[in-house]
N, CA and C of each residue as an Amber inpcrd file, in Angstrom:
protein
   591
 224.7080000  64.4520000   0.2660000 223.4570000  64.0070000  -0.2560000
 222.2860000  64.4090000   0.5770000 222.5210000  64.3240000   1.8250000
 221.5720000  64.6650000   2.8010000 221.3360000  66.1580000   2.7700000
 222.3740000  66.9320000   2.6950000 222.2720000  68.3760000   2.6500000
 221.4690000  68.8640000   1.3660000 221.6150000  68.1400000   0.1750000
 220.9100000  68.4840000  -1.0120000 219.4080000  68.2420000  -0.8270000
 219.0430000  67.1990000  -0.2290000 217.5560000  66.9140000  -0.0780000
 216.9130000  67.9010000   0.9250000 217.6810000  68.3260000   1.9050000
 217.0830000  69.3510000   2.8080000 216.9160000  70.6510000   2.0250000
 217.8900000  71.0510000   1.1850000 217.7580000  72.2720000   0.4970000
 216.6210000  72.2330000  -0.4910000 216.4410000  71.0250000  -1.1260000
 215.2070000  70.8670000  -1.9570000 214.0010000  71.0190000  -1.3010000
 213.8900000  70.4250000  -0.0580000 212.6730000  70.5180000   0.6590000
 212.3000000  71.8970000   1.1460000 213.4180000  72.6490000   1.4750000
 213.2630000  74.0630000   1.8810000 212.8160000  74.9910000   0.7530000
 213.2640000  74.6900000  -0.4170000 212.9640000  75.3940000  -1.6030000
 211.5090000  75.3160000  -2.0030000 210.8670000  74.1320000  -1.7520000
 209.4710000  74.0080000  -2.0760000 208.4910000  74.4240000  -1.0150000
 208.9430000  74.6530000   0.1380000 208.1520000  75.1420000   1.2570000
 207.8960000  76.6490000   1.0370000 206.5980000  77.0080000   1.2990000
 206.2040000  78.3620000   1.1440000 205.4410000  78.6860000   2.4900000
 205.3320000  80.0050000   2.8260000 204.5700000  80.4690000   3.9290000
 203.1380000  80.5790000   3.4420000 202.2620000  81.0160000   4.3820000
 200.8740000  81.1480000   3.9280000 200.7440000  82.4340000   3.1480000
 199.8770000  82.5030000   2.2290000 199.6030000  83.6790000   1.4050000
 198.6380000  84.6130000   2.1190000 198.6030000  85.8370000   1.7360000
 197.7280000  86.8540000   2.2660000 196.2460000  86.4260000   2.1280000
 195.9150000  85.8210000   0.9940000 194.4100000  85.3500000   0.8000000
 194.1300000  84.1800000   1.8080000 195.0120000  83.3150000   2.0420000
 194.7930000  82.2400000   2.9900000 194.5520000  82.8980000   4.4440000
 195.3880000  83.8020000   4.7630000 195.3310000  84.5320000   6.0290000
 193.9550000  85.2500000   6.2350000 193.6010000  85.9190000   5.1190000
 192.2820000  86.6230000   5.0760000 191.0880000  85.6210000   5.2950000
 191.1300000  84.4940000   4.5770000 190.1460000  83.5080000   4.6940000
 190.0290000  82.9860000   5.9990000 191.0860000  82.5990000   6.6220000
 191.1750000  81.9960000   7.9850000 190.6060000  83.0950000   9.0480000
 190.9300000  84.3210000   8.8170000 190.3920000  85.3340000   9.7240000
 188.9090000  85.5130000   9.6090000 188.5330000  85.5070000   8.3760000
 186.9530000  85.6180000   8.0760000 186.2560000  84.4690000   8.6980000
 186.7490000  83.2670000   8.5410000 186.0720000  82.0960000   9.2290000
 186.1140000  82.2070000  10.7020000 187.2340000  82.6510000  11.2420000
 187.2980000  82.7770000  12.6380000 186.3350000  83.9150000  13.1890000
 186.1390000  85.0200000  12.4630000 185.2150000  86.0670000  12.8670000
 183.7970000  85.5240000  12.8600000 183.5080000  84.8200000  11.7690000
 182.1180000  84.2400000  11.6090000 181.8430000  83.3290000  12.7490000
 182.8170000  82.4420000  13.2180000 182.6200000  81.5200000  14.2630000
 182.4020000  82.2290000  15.5700000 183.1820000  83.3540000  15.7910000
 183.0660000  84.0670000  16.9890000 181.7270000  84.8180000  17.1080000
 181.2430000  85.4000000  15.9150000 179.9340000  86.0210000  15.9090000
 178.7930000  84.9920000  16.2160000 178.9250000  83.8500000  15.6370000
 177.8710000  82.7470000  15.9270000 177.7670000  82.4440000  17.3850000
 179.0140000  82.1910000  18.0130000 179.0870000  81.8560000  19.3950000
 178.6450000  82.9750000  20.2120000 178.9600000  84.2980000  19.8930000
 178.4700000  85.4080000  20.6590000 177.0870000  85.6720000  20.5590000
 176.5230000  85.4480000  19.3190000 174.9980000  85.5100000  19.1940000
 174.2780000  84.5720000  20.0050000 174.7190000  83.3700000  20.0950000
 174.0720000  82.3330000  20.9680000 174.1900000  82.7450000  22.3660000
 175.3330000  83.2160000  22.8000000 175.5010000  83.5870000  24.2230000
 174.5910000  84.7650000  24.5620000 174.5480000  85.7440000  23.6880000
 173.7120000  86.9200000  24.0080000 172.2680000  86.6350000  24.0070000
 171.7010000  85.7460000  23.0930000 170.3020000  85.3110000  23.1680000
 170.0260000  84.4890000  24.3030000 170.9350000  83.7380000  24.8050000
 170.8490000  83.0050000  26.0500000 170.6960000  83.9400000  27.2950000
 171.5620000  84.8960000  27.2450000 171.5090000  85.9430000  28.3080000
 170.2130000  86.6670000  28.3430000 169.6840000  87.0250000  27.1960000
 168.4630000  87.8200000  27.0720000 167.2700000  86.8950000  27.5840000
 167.3240000  85.6310000  27.1690000 166.2500000  84.7260000  27.6430000
 166.2720000  84.5920000  29.1220000 167.4520000  84.4710000  29.7020000
 167.5760000  84.2910000  31.1250000 167.0520000  85.5490000  31.8370000
 167.4390000  86.7100000  31.3070000 166.9650000  87.9030000  31.8430000
 165.4660000  88.0070000  31.8780000 164.8310000  87.7440000  30.6980000
 163.3870000  87.7410000  30.6050000 162.7470000  86.7850000  31.5830000
 163.2570000  85.5990000  31.7890000 162.7330000  84.6380000  32.6440000
 162.9510000  85.1030000  34.0660000 163.9250000  85.7370000  34.4130000
 164.1770000  86.1810000  35.8020000 163.1700000  87.2150000  36.1520000
 162.8860000  88.1920000  35.1330000 161.9440000  89.2720000  35.4140000
 160.5900000  88.7630000  35.5520000 160.2860000  87.8080000  34.7340000
 158.8860000  87.1960000  34.9020000 158.7360000  86.4800000  36.2050000
 159.7990000  85.7120000  36.6230000 159.6700000  84.9860000  37.9290000
 159.5790000  86.0510000  39.0650000 160.2470000  87.1590000  38.8930000
 160.2000000  88.1940000  39.9220000 158.7720000  88.6190000  40.1910000
 158.0690000  88.8380000  39.1450000 156.6640000  89.2620000  39.2020000
 155.7740000  88.1810000  39.8070000 155.9740000  86.9630000  39.3110000
 155.1920000  85.7690000  39.8270000 155.3630000  85.5270000  41.2590000
 156.7130000  85.6050000  41.6900000 157.0760000  85.3140000  43.1210000
 156.4740000  86.4440000  44.0170000 156.5450000  87.7030000  43.5740000
 155.9220000  88.6880000  44.4220000 154.3990000  88.5560000  44.5680000
 153.7160000  88.2900000  43.5200000 152.2690000  88.0510000  43.5480000
 151.9820000  86.8170000  44.4990000 152.7180000  85.7800000  44.2480000
 152.4590000  84.5570000  44.9940000 152.6340000  84.7810000  46.4900000
 153.6800000  85.4780000  46.8690000 154.0050000  85.7070000  48.2860000
 152.7710000  86.5400000  48.8960000 152.3730000  87.5330000  48.2070000
 151.2690000  88.4300000  48.7560000 150.0000000  87.6280000  48.8970000
 149.6270000  86.8020000  48.0050000 148.3830000  86.1070000  47.9950000
 148.4300000  85.0410000  49.0950000 149.6650000  84.4170000  49.2890000
 149.8680000  83.4370000  50.2820000 149.7340000  84.0750000  51.6840000
 150.2750000  85.2340000  51.9180000 150.1660000  85.9500000  53.1990000
 148.6590000  86.3530000  53.5100000 147.9840000  86.8820000  52.4930000
 146.5890000  87.1980000  52.6590000 145.7760000  86.0580000  52.9730000
 146.0580000  84.9030000  52.3360000 145.1880000  83.7250000  52.6020000
 145.3940000  83.1790000  53.9530000 146.7720000  83.0710000  54.3860000
 147.0380000  82.5000000  55.6520000 146.5180000  83.4360000  56.8070000
 146.5860000  84.7260000  56.6060000 146.0790000  85.7000000  57.7320000
 144.4950000  85.6570000  57.7530000 143.9030000  85.5530000  56.6030000
 142.4340000  85.6230000  56.4330000 141.8300000  84.3480000  57.0670000
 142.5460000  83.2570000  57.3280000 142.0330000  82.0330000  57.9590000
 141.6960000  82.3600000  59.4010000 142.2280000  83.4220000  59.9470000
 141.8410000  83.7740000  61.4020000 140.6720000  84.6570000  61.4440000
 140.2100000  85.2230000  60.2920000 139.1050000  86.0640000  60.3520000
 137.8800000  85.6120000  61.1050000 137.3870000  86.4400000  62.0360000
 136.3080000  86.0660000  62.8560000 136.5110000  85.3370000  64.1240000
 137.8020000  84.8890000  64.4000000 138.0370000  84.1940000  65.5200000
 137.9040000  85.0560000  66.7490000 137.1020000  84.6320000  67.6780000
 136.7830000  85.2990000  68.9620000 137.1090000  84.5220000  70.2390000
 138.1870000  83.7920000  70.2610000 138.6420000  83.0780000  71.3950000
 137.5790000  82.0020000  71.6700000 137.0810000  81.9370000  72.8850000
 136.1240000  80.9410000  73.4170000 134.7160000  81.6200000  73.5590000
 134.5270000  82.7290000  72.8680000 133.2240000  83.4310000  73.0650000
 131.9920000  82.6820000  72.3580000 132.3420000  81.9000000  71.3060000
 131.2310000  81.0570000  70.7160000 130.6300000  81.7990000  69.5550000
 130.9400000  82.9690000  69.2360000 130.4000000  83.5710000  68.0770000
 131.5010000  84.3300000  67.1790000 131.3010000  84.4400000  65.8870000
 132.3210000  85.0730000  65.1720000 132.4130000  86.6270000  65.2950000
 133.5930000  87.0690000  65.2530000 133.8010000  88.5690000  65.3370000
 133.5050000  89.1390000  63.8920000 132.9260000  90.2230000  63.8700000
 132.7130000  90.8760000  62.5920000 133.1170000  92.4410000  62.7070000
 133.4640000  93.0420000  61.7000000 133.7030000  94.5080000  61.7320000
 132.5060000  95.1950000  61.9390000 132.5680000  96.3600000  62.6280000
 131.3730000  97.1690000  62.7800000 130.6780000  97.4420000  61.5230000
 129.4040000  97.1390000  61.4620000 128.6750000  97.3830000  60.2760000
 128.7510000  96.3000000  59.1840000 129.5470000  95.3200000  59.4280000
 129.7240000  94.2370000  58.3560000 128.6190000  93.2740000  58.4350000
 128.3210000  92.5590000  57.3100000 127.3850000  91.4620000  57.3410000
 127.9750000  90.0550000  57.3760000 129.2550000  90.0080000  57.0760000
 130.0300000  88.7600000  57.0690000 131.2210000  88.9370000  57.8340000
 131.8640000  87.6920000  58.1370000 133.1150000  87.7410000  58.8400000
 134.1650000  88.3400000  58.0200000 134.2750000  88.1720000  56.7490000
 135.1830000  88.9140000  55.9330000 134.3720000  89.8840000  55.0890000
 134.6140000  91.1440000  55.2330000 133.9360000  92.1640000  54.5960000
 134.6360000  92.4400000  53.2070000 133.9440000  92.3910000  52.1080000
 134.6590000  92.6120000  50.7810000 133.9000000  93.7430000  50.0200000
 134.7330000  94.1920000  49.0940000 134.2850000  95.1480000  48.0520000
 135.0070000  94.5840000  46.7520000 134.7400000  95.2760000  45.6300000
 135.3980000  94.7640000  44.3800000 136.9200000  94.8540000  44.4350000
 137.5640000  95.6470000  45.2450000 138.9480000  95.7030000  45.3010000
 139.5440000  95.7750000  46.6380000 138.8220000  95.3080000  47.6460000
 139.3880000  95.2710000  49.0420000 138.6700000  94.1400000  49.8850000
 139.3810000  93.7600000  50.9840000 138.8230000  92.8730000  51.9460000
 139.2510000  93.4160000  53.3190000 138.3900000  93.1470000  54.3030000
 138.7290000  93.4960000  55.6640000 138.0750000  92.5700000  56.6090000
 138.6950000  92.3070000  57.7610000 138.2330000  91.3880000  58.7890000
 138.8390000  91.7110000  60.1310000 138.4320000  91.1460000  61.1430000
 138.9530000  91.2200000  62.4420000 139.0190000  89.8150000  63.1280000
 139.9650000  89.7280000  64.1410000 140.0430000  88.4490000  64.8800000
 140.7170000  88.7640000  66.2010000 140.6050000  87.8510000  67.1030000
 141.2650000  87.9250000  68.3760000 142.4700000  87.0360000  68.4410000
 143.5890000  87.5700000  68.8950000 144.8190000  86.7820000  69.0120000
 144.7770000  85.9740000  70.2880000 145.6960000  84.9780000  70.3590000
 145.6690000  84.0590000  71.6320000 145.9540000  84.9540000  72.9120000
 146.6660000  86.0630000  72.7240000 147.0010000  86.9180000  73.9900000
 145.8340000  87.7850000  74.3530000 144.7460000  87.7200000  73.6210000
 143.4870000  88.4970000  73.9840000 143.3850000  89.8120000  73.1760000
 144.4050000  90.2730000  72.4750000 144.3930000  91.3940000  71.6160000
 143.5490000  91.2410000  70.4190000 142.8180000  92.2040000  69.9770000
 141.9760000  92.2330000  68.8660000 142.8010000  92.8250000  67.6820000
 142.6990000  92.2350000  66.5000000 143.4070000  92.7680000  65.3900000
 142.3970000  93.0610000  64.2190000 142.4660000  94.1810000  63.5630000
 141.7130000  94.5380000  62.4420000 142.5600000  94.6040000  61.1780000
 142.2760000  93.9550000  60.0930000 143.2150000  93.9120000  58.9710000
 142.4270000  94.3700000  57.6520000 142.9450000  95.1020000  56.8250000
 142.2970000  95.5760000  55.6090000 143.3580000  95.5020000  54.5520000
 142.9740000  95.0220000  53.4140000 143.7570000  94.9290000  52.1740000
 143.0060000  95.6530000  51.0980000 143.6820000  96.6650000  50.4110000
 142.9460000  97.4300000  49.4700000 143.8810000  97.9120000  48.3730000
 143.3730000  98.0550000  47.2170000 144.1430000  98.5940000  46.0610000
 144.0490000 100.1510000  46.1330000 145.1270000 100.7630000  46.1430000
 145.2240000 102.3210000  46.1500000 146.3890000 102.7390000  45.2980000
 146.1660000 103.5550000  44.3630000 147.2790000 104.1030000  43.5470000
 148.2680000 103.1800000  43.0580000 147.7100000 102.1400000  42.3490000
 148.6110000 100.9300000  41.7610000 149.4860000 100.3570000  42.8940000
 148.9890000 100.3080000  44.0870000 149.7160000  99.5580000  45.1330000
 148.5770000  98.8170000  45.9400000 149.0480000  97.6140000  46.3170000
 148.1920000  96.8070000  47.2800000 148.6430000  97.1300000  48.6770000
 147.8410000  97.8390000  49.3080000 148.1030000  98.3290000  50.7700000
 147.4710000  97.4540000  51.7670000 148.1660000  97.2380000  52.9350000
 147.5720000  96.5540000  54.0470000 147.5390000  97.5150000  55.2030000
 146.4550000  97.4350000  56.0170000 146.3470000  98.2570000  57.1910000
 146.0400000  97.2270000  58.3810000 146.8060000  97.3240000  59.4160000
 146.6110000  96.4300000  60.6070000 146.6480000  97.2380000  61.7810000
 145.5500000  97.1330000  62.6370000 145.5210000  97.7780000  63.9250000
 145.2970000  96.6820000  65.0120000 145.9150000  96.7750000  66.1440000
 145.7600000  95.8590000  67.2910000 145.4180000  96.6800000  68.5110000
 144.5290000  96.1120000  69.3410000 144.2270000  96.7890000  70.6070000
 143.4890000  95.8000000  71.4690000 143.2400000  96.3140000  72.8010000
 142.6430000  95.3850000  73.7410000 141.1620000  95.2140000  73.6160000
 140.5250000  96.0040000  72.7560000 139.0970000  95.7530000  72.4700000
 138.8310000  95.8700000  70.9530000 137.7000000  95.3660000  70.4670000
 137.4460000  95.4800000  69.0420000 137.6820000  96.8670000  68.5550000
 138.4010000  96.9200000  67.5090000 138.8380000  98.1960000  66.9600000
 137.8560000  98.7470000  65.9230000 137.5790000 100.0650000  66.0240000
 136.7120000 100.7000000  65.0350000 137.4410000 101.8540000  64.3400000
 138.6490000 102.1480000  64.7680000 139.2840000 103.2540000  64.1750000
 140.0790000 102.8450000  62.9510000 140.3940000 103.9000000  62.0650000
 141.1070000 103.6240000  60.8330000 142.5640000 103.7330000  61.0900000
 143.3460000 102.8370000  60.4750000 144.7540000 102.8540000  60.7080000
 145.5280000 103.3360000  59.4930000 146.7760000 103.5610000  59.6600000
 147.6260000 103.9700000  58.6330000 148.2030000 102.7810000  57.7710000
 147.8820000 102.7680000  56.5280000 148.3830000 101.5810000  55.7460000
 149.8710000 101.5690000  55.4660000 150.4790000 100.4010000  55.2320000
 151.7900000 100.2710000  54.7470000 151.8690000 100.7050000  53.3660000
 153.0630000 101.1080000  52.8260000 153.1780000 101.7210000  51.4870000
 152.6970000 100.7770000  50.4520000 153.2480000  99.4430000  50.4840000
 152.7260000  98.5090000  49.4280000 153.1950000  97.1440000  49.9370000
 152.3870000  96.1240000  49.6620000 152.8650000  94.8210000  49.9280000
 153.8880000  94.2630000  48.9660000 153.8310000  94.7440000  47.6440000
 154.7540000  94.3360000  46.7490000 155.8920000  95.3680000  46.6950000
 157.1190000  95.0460000  46.2520000 158.2450000  95.9840000  46.0860000
 157.7920000  97.0540000  45.1410000 157.5210000  98.2690000  45.7100000
 157.0590000  99.4090000  44.8700000 158.1550000  99.9710000  44.0390000
 159.3530000  99.6490000  44.2610000 160.5080000 100.1050000  43.3170000
 160.6860000  99.3320000  42.1090000 160.0070000  98.1200000  42.1110000
 160.2360000  97.2210000  41.0060000 158.9660000  96.7720000  40.3440000
 157.8070000  96.6870000  41.2160000 156.4970000  96.1940000  40.6770000
 155.3590000  97.2110000  40.8890000 154.3890000  97.1050000  40.0200000
 153.1550000  97.8760000  40.1030000 151.9780000  96.9310000  40.1160000
 150.9110000  97.2530000  40.8560000 149.7610000  96.4430000  40.8360000
 148.8220000  97.0170000  39.7240000 148.4310000  96.0780000  38.8560000
 147.4720000  96.5180000  37.7770000 145.9960000  96.2900000  38.2400000
 145.8200000  95.2420000  38.9450000 144.3950000  95.0250000  39.4030000
 144.3820000  94.1230000  40.6940000 143.4590000  94.3680000  41.5710000
 143.1690000  93.4550000  42.5880000 141.6260000  93.2480000  42.7370000
 141.1980000  92.1290000  42.3450000 139.8210000  91.8380000  42.2290000
 139.3420000  90.7680000  43.2830000 138.3810000  91.2060000  44.0390000
 137.8350000  90.3230000  45.1630000 136.4530000  89.9930000  44.7610000
 136.0820000  88.7410000  44.7910000 134.7670000  88.1850000  44.4690000
 134.3030000  87.3370000  45.5810000 133.0700000  87.4550000  46.0280000
 132.5210000  86.7620000  47.2430000 131.3730000  85.9300000  46.7020000
 131.4370000  84.5980000  46.8950000 130.4070000  83.6550000  46.4840000
 129.8620000  82.9120000  47.7100000 128.6800000  83.1690000  48.1980000
 128.0430000  82.5200000  49.3060000 127.9150000  81.0040000  49.0220000
 128.1940000  80.2880000  50.1290000 128.0930000  78.7160000  49.9240000
 126.8550000  78.2740000  50.6110000 125.6960000  78.6880000  49.9980000
 124.3140000  78.1410000  50.4960000 123.6240000  79.3130000  51.0120000
 122.3340000  79.0610000  51.2970000 121.4470000  80.1620000  51.7720000
 121.2980000  80.1620000  53.3050000 121.4720000  78.9900000  53.9130000
 121.3090000  78.9040000  55.4150000 122.4990000  79.1900000  56.2300000
 123.6670000  79.1710000  55.5740000 124.9560000  79.3700000  56.3260000
 125.5720000  80.7310000  55.8430000 126.4140000  81.2880000  56.6670000
 127.0880000  82.4930000  56.3650000 128.4690000  82.3190000  55.7760000
 128.8280000  81.1020000  55.3270000 130.1150000  80.8300000  54.7630000
 130.2150000  81.3190000  53.3650000 131.3730000  81.5350000  52.9150000
 131.5500000  82.0680000  51.5410000 132.8950000  81.6490000  51.0070000
 133.0030000  81.5640000  49.6970000 134.2050000  81.3430000  49.0620000
 134.5990000  82.5750000  48.3330000 135.7320000  83.1330000  48.8070000
 136.3360000  84.4630000  48.4280000 137.3970000  84.1950000  47.4590000
 137.3250000  84.7310000  46.2380000 138.3770000  84.5990000  45.2090000
 139.1050000  85.9280000  45.1070000 140.4600000  85.8720000  45.2860000
 141.2960000  87.0160000  45.1160000 142.1060000  86.7930000  43.7970000
 142.1010000  87.8280000  43.0030000 142.8350000  87.8160000  41.7450000
 143.6900000  89.0550000  41.6950000 144.9940000  88.8570000  41.6670000
 146.0230000  89.8810000  41.6240000 146.7720000  89.9300000  40.3610000
 146.7970000  91.1120000  39.6270000 147.6540000  91.3090000  38.4640000
 148.6440000  92.3550000  38.6920000 149.8720000  92.0640000  38.3770000
 151.0250000  92.9350000  38.6110000 152.0380000  92.8560000  37.3770000
 152.8330000  93.8510000  37.3190000 153.8780000  93.8870000  36.2500000
 155.0110000  94.7200000  36.7820000 156.0920000  94.6680000  35.8870000
 157.2290000  95.5810000  36.2690000 156.7890000  97.0630000  36.1770000
 157.5650000  97.9620000  36.6250000 157.2730000  99.3040000  36.5460000
 157.1230000  99.8480000  35.1640000 157.8540000  99.1880000  34.1640000
 157.7370000  99.6120000  32.8600000 156.5090000  99.0290000  32.0630000
 155.7080000  98.2630000  32.7440000 154.5560000  97.6480000  32.2400000
 154.7450000  96.2620000  31.5350000 155.9300000  95.8360000  31.4960000
 156.2650000  94.5240000  30.9820000 155.9930000  93.4220000  31.9920000
 155.9510000  92.1800000  31.4210000 155.9230000  91.0620000  32.2210000
 154.6000000  90.9220000  33.1220000 153.4440000  91.3510000  32.6610000
 152.2280000  91.3220000  33.3960000 151.9860000  89.8780000  33.7040000
 151.5360000  89.5890000  34.9240000 151.1760000  88.2400000  35.3920000
 150.0040000  88.3850000  36.3110000 149.0960000  87.3650000  36.2740000
 147.9140000  87.3140000  37.0700000 147.8360000  85.9980000  37.8780000
 147.6520000  86.0310000  39.0920000 147.4620000  84.8630000  39.9240000
 146.2790000  84.9910000  40.7050000 145.6160000  83.8770000  41.0210000
 144.3820000  83.8170000  41.9240000 144.4760000  82.8540000  43.0770000
 143.7920000  83.0760000  43.9930000 143.6870000  82.1270000  45.1420000
 142.2630000  82.2530000  45.6820000 141.8580000  81.2570000  46.4770000
 140.4640000  81.2430000  47.0720000 140.6370000  81.0470000  48.4980000
 139.7500000  81.7210000  49.2610000 139.7100000  81.6760000  50.7020000
 138.3220000  81.1720000  51.1200000 138.1750000  80.1500000  51.9480000
 136.8330000  79.7550000  52.3640000 136.7080000  80.4150000  53.8300000
 135.6950000  81.2880000  53.8470000 135.3700000  81.9780000  55.0470000
 134.8770000  81.0450000  56.0580000 135.4450000  81.1200000  57.2360000
 135.2220000  80.2500000  58.3790000 134.0430000  80.8830000  59.2080000
 133.3150000  80.0260000  59.8680000 132.3360000  80.3880000  60.8350000
 132.8240000  79.8350000  62.1520000 133.0300000  80.6970000  63.1060000
 133.5060000  80.3280000  64.3950000 132.4260000  80.0720000  65.4560000
 131.1570000  80.0030000  64.8990000 129.9800000  79.7450000  65.8010000
 129.9760000  78.2880000  66.1870000
């Protein structure tokens, strides 16, 4: 009797049909496509964010460096007066796309620094010597990674802080992008020109 019930049970069991197999495969492919699409869009978003942050970080580092170095502009040791570049009217000499200054280091050496936009690159020129420098130096290729970033603009504005003092608030605005022109970012910083008098 037990053998008969087993035979009956085996007779009513069937395998999966071709249609059921095709439906299961189609549902599996749709699920894989949905998961793959979410993964690829997440990867694309992460890549976009990384590229944007690369530009922002590059600009931020350059502006921080310029601001920190420019705080020394005009320092003349214990001489009691501010150092100025030859022919300059202010401690920090500016144009619409450059700034330059000089200062004395603690070891007595004089340093002249210039930052200028040239050929879509922000270039820095620094000369050091035992006396105030009037010669022109050779600039470094670019402060930003020239293999990945290009400088779109470098704008320098000078706002005097009153009529009786020679202090000024200098605003630097730097715009850069990737070499293909994407991910353009602009950051600004302000430098208060010191008087060492």
